[in-house]
C-alpha positions in Angstrom: 317.4 104.4 -31.8 313.8 104.1 -32.9 312.2 106.3 -30.3 313.0 110.1 -30.5 311.7 111.0 -27.0 314.1 111.5 -24.2 311.4 110.7 -21.8 311.4 107.1 -22.8 315.2 106.6 -22.5 315.9 104.9 -19.2 319.7 104.8 -19.0 322.4 107.4 -19.3 324.0 105.3 -22.1 320.8 105.4 -24.1 320.5 109.1 -23.6 324.1 109.7 -24.7 323.5 107.6 -27.8 320.4 109.5 -28.8 322.2 112.8 -28.3 325.1 111.6 -30.4 322.8 110.5 -33.1 321.1 113.9 -33.1 324.4 115.7 -33.2 325.6 113.6 -36.1 322.4 114.4 -38.1 322.7 118.1 -37.3 326.4 118.1 -38.5 325.5 116.2 -41.7 322.6 118.6 -42.3 325.2 121.4 -42.3 327.4 119.3 -44.6 330.4 119.5 -42.2 332.9 116.8 -41.6 333.9 115.8 -38.1 337.2 117.6 -38.6 335.5 120.8 -39.7 333.2 120.7 -36.7 336.1 120.0 -34.4 338.1 123.0 -35.8 335.1 125.3 -35.6 334.4 124.2 -32.0 338.0 124.3 -30.7 337.9 120.6 -29.7 339.7 117.6 -31.1 338.3 115.4 -33.8 338.4 112.6 -31.3 336.1 114.5 -29.0 333.6 115.0 -31.8 333.8 111.3 -32.6 333.2 110.5 -28.9 330.2 112.8 -28.7 328.6 111.4 -31.8 329.3 107.8 -30.6 327.4 108.6 -27.4 330.5 108.2 -25.2 330.9 110.4 -22.1 332.8 113.7 -22.6 333.2 116.9 -20.7 330.1 119.1 -20.8 332.2 122.1 -21.9 333.1 120.2 -25.1 329.5 119.6 -25.8 328.8 123.3 -25.2 331.6 124.3 -27.6 330.2 122.0 -30.3 326.6 123.4 -29.8 328.0 127.0 -30.0 329.9 126.2 -33.3 326.7 124.8 -34.7 324.7 127.8 -33.5 322.5 125.6 -31.4 323.5 126.9 -28.0 320.3 129.0 -27.8 318.3 125.8 -27.9 319.4 125.2 -24.3 316.9 127.9 -23.3 314.2 125.4 -24.0 315.8 122.7 -21.9 316.6 125.0 -18.9 314.4 128.1 -19.1 315.1 131.0 -16.8 313.0 130.7 -13.7 310.2 133.2 -13.3 309.9 135.5 -10.3 308.6 134.0 -7.1 305.4 135.5 -5.7 307.2 137.3 -2.9 309.7 138.8 -5.3 306.8 140.1 -7.4 305.3 141.7 -4.3 308.6 143.4 -3.5 308.9 144.8 -7.0 305.4 146.2 -6.9 306.2 148.1 -3.7 303.5 150.1 -1.9 300.7 150.6 -4.3 297.9 152.9 -3.5 294.7 151.0 -2.8 292.4 153.9 -2.0 292.0 157.6 -2.8 293.6 159.8 -0.2 291.2 161.4 2.4 290.7 165.1 2.3 292.2 166.9 5.2 289.9 168.9 7.4 289.9 172.6 6.5 291.0 171.9 3.0 287.7 173.2 1.4 289.3 175.4 -1.3 288.0 174.7 -4.7 290.2 174.5 -7.6 289.6 176.5 -10.8 291.3 177.2 -14.1 293.6 180.2 -14.0 291.1 182.4 -12.2 293.1 184.2 -9.6 
């Protein structure tokens, strides 16, 4: 494919093809054969062939291949953990003091250092 942006890919087939191309390049950069990647991933060589050809496979196979290539952490960029919602933040903060406490009547004793 000429365009490297997933945003411009309109069909599932085009997206699978681009993922397959990127997977192939990543494997070749590591100087692995398809058989070596398959063995390291715990999937069949045919599964690696299908992934690289842009054919549909089970997502667990794709995850195993990413894990073997030490690329699983890259999914954090694709699906980052959601942040806390505003109401959750408020609950975590709890009751925070907003004002200094009022002095009670009759509490006129002054404080001093160790003078008893």
